C-alpha positions in Angstrom: 151.5 14.3 -18.9 150.8 11.0 -16.8 150.3 11.4 -13.0 153.4 10.4 -11.1 153.2 7.3 -8.9 155.8 8.3 -6.6 155.4 10.6 -3.6 156.2 14.5 -4.1 153.1 15.5 -6.0 152.8 19.4 -6.7 149.3 20.6 -7.0 147.7 23.9 -8.0 144.4 24.8 -6.2 142.3 27.7 -7.8 139.5 29.3 -5.8 137.0 31.6 -7.6 133.9 33.5 -6.3 131.3 30.7 -6.9 129.5 29.7 -3.7 131.3 26.8 -1.8 134.2 28.3 0.0 133.9 25.1 2.4 135.0 23.0 -0.4 138.3 25.0 -1.1 138.9 24.8 2.4 138.4 21.2 3.0 140.4 20.2 -0.1 143.3 22.4 1.1 143.3 20.5 4.6 143.2 17.3 2.9 146.3 18.1 0.6 148.0 19.6 3.5 147.8 16.4 5.4 148.6 14.1 2.7 152.1 12.6 2.7 152.1 12.2 -1.1 151.9 15.9 -1.6 155.2 17.8 -1.4 153.8 21.2 -2.4 150.4 23.0 -3.1 150.0 26.3 -5.0 147.0 28.4 -4.0 145.6 31.1 -6.4 142.4 33.1 -5.8 140.5 35.4 -7.9 139.4 38.7 -6.3 135.9 37.3 -6.1 137.4 34.1 -4.5 138.9 36.3 -1.7 135.6 37.9 -1.2 133.9 34.4 -1.1 136.2 33.4 1.5 135.6 36.2 3.6 131.7 36.3 3.2 131.2 32.5 3.7 134.1 31.5 6.0 134.6 34.9 7.8 138.3 34.9 7.0 139.9 38.1 5.8 143.7 37.9 4.9 145.2 41.2 4.3 148.4 39.4 3.5 147.6 36.7 1.3 150.6 34.8 2.5 148.6 34.1 5.8 145.6 32.7 4.0 146.6 29.2 3.8 147.1 28.9 7.5 143.8 30.8 8.1 141.9 28.4 5.9 143.6 25.2 7.2 144.0 26.1 10.7 147.5 24.6 10.8 150.9 25.9 9.9 150.1 24.9 6.2 153.9 24.9 5.3 153.1 23.0 2.1 150.6 25.8 0.7 152.0 28.7 -1.1 149.7 31.5 -1.8 150.3 33.2 -5.3 148.6 36.6 -6.2 146.4 36.2 -9.2 147.9 39.1 -10.8 151.4 37.4 -10.7 151.2 36.2 -14.2 155.0 35.7 -14.1 154.7 33.1 -11.3 156.2 29.6 -11.8 152.9 27.8 -12.6 152.3 30.3 -15.6 155.0 28.0 -17.2 154.6 24.5 -18.7 158.2 24.0 -17.5 157.1 24.2 -13.8 156.8 20.8 -12.5 153.1 20.8 -11.4 151.3 17.6 -11.5 147.6 18.6 -11.5 145.3 21.6 -10.8 141.9 21.8 -9.2 139.5 24.6 -9.5 137.1 24.6 -6.5 134.8 26.1 -6.6 134.8 27.1 -10.3 132.5 29.8 -11.5 130.9 30.0 -14.8 133.1 33.1 -15.6 136.2 31.1 -14.8 135.1 28.3 -16.9 134.3 30.7 -19.9 137.7 32.0 -19.6 139.3 28.5 -19.6 137.3 27.4 -22.5 138.3 30.5 -24.3 142.0 30.2 -23.5 142.3 33.8 -22.7 144.6 33.3 -19.8 144.2 36.9 -18.6 145.3 36.1 -15.0 147.3 33.5 -13.1 144.6 31.2 -12.4 143.2 30.8 -15.9 147.0 30.8 -17.3 147.8 28.0 -15.0 144.7 26.1 -16.2 145.5 26.8 -19.5 149.1 25.3 -19.0 147.5 22.0 -17.7 145.6 21.6 -20.9 148.4 22.2 -23.1 150.7 19.9 -21.1 148.1 17.4 -21.0 148.1 17.4 -17.0 145.0 16.6 -15.0 142.6 19.7 -14.6 139.5 19.3 -12.6 136.8 22.1 -12.8 134.5 21.9 -9.9 131.7 24.2 -11.5 129.1 25.8 -9.1 126.2 27.0 -11.2 122.4 26.5 -11.7 120.4 26.2 -13.8 123.0 26.0 -16.7 122.3 28.0 -19.9 123.5 27.0 -23.3 126.8 28.9 -23.0 127.5 27.3 -19.9 127.0 23.7 -21.3 128.9 24.6 -24.6 131.8 25.7 -22.4 131.6 22.4 -20.5 132.0 20.7 -23.5 134.8 22.7 -25.0 136.9 22.2 -21.7 136.2 18.7 -21.8 137.2 18.1 -25.2 140.4 20.0 -24.4 141.2 17.4 -21.8 139.7 18.8 -18.6 137.5 17.0 -16.3 134.3 18.8 -15.4 133.2 17.8 -12.1 130.2 19.8 -11.0 129.8 20.2 -7.0 127.0 17.5 -6.7 127.2 15.9 -3.2 126.0 12.2 -3.2 123.8 10.7 -0.5 123.8 7.0 -1.0 126.4 6.5 1.9 124.0 8.3 4.3 125.9 11.3 5.3 124.9 12.9 8.8 126.3 16.2 8.3 127.2 18.8 5.5 130.6 18.2 6.4 130.4 14.6 5.6 128.9 15.6 2.1 131.8 18.1 1.6 134.6 16.0 2.6 133.3 12.9 0.6 133.0 15.3 -2.6 136.5 16.4 -2.0 137.7 12.9 -1.7 136.4 12.0 -5.1 138.0 15.4 -6.6 141.4 14.0 -5.2 140.8 10.8 -6.5 140.6 12.2 -10.0 144.0 13.8 -9.7 145.5 10.2 -8.5 145.1 10.9 -4.8 142.4 8.6 -3.6 141.7 8.9 0.1 141.6 6.1 2.9 138.3 7.7 4.1 136.6 7.8 0.6 133.5 6.0 0.7 133.6 3.2 -2.1 130.1 1.6 -3.1 130.2 -2.1 -2.7 126.8 -3.0 -4.2 123.5 -3.8 -2.6 120.5 -5.9 -3.2 117.2 -4.5 -4.1 114.8 -4.2 -1.0 113.1 -7.4 -0.6 115.5 -9.5 -2.1 117.3 -12.4 -0.2 
């Protein structure tokens, strides 16, 4: 399914227990502020909720309050869906979802998507993106990688997903950790057809000593 050129994008964001909660927080803030985005579905695994608590100090007894706690805004565009709710709209290919990002994506989540087990809402929603040929970006957080990880990465790649490990760039000379996080999230959103105005774009350079 091609990415729509019009406004009103509907995006699913999955959060797992791999380290890097700040990436999920940042991408949700960017999506919530993006006028091209109409709605965001947020799904977190149990380990993802624990990650948000341990790395960001955010605990939401009521999952519906999690989007606002993460973004620091009303987050009216973001709807939290329990991971156990396998009957939620995004579990069906008929739901009008344009793309999905799993950030951070654990090796276990990668394996479940590669195997097509779809045992919870997060992995089912990812499976739907693959079968419907919709953009699916998996921001893997694991190192070093064993053979199983590598084979699973190749498997989801061949099925249509974009494997985008969390690897910040430094050629734009970031000054803070927040700079590296935000620029990585800009690149992730560009992968689903939502390039950001503040995204750094390489314009080329001369080798030192030339000219």
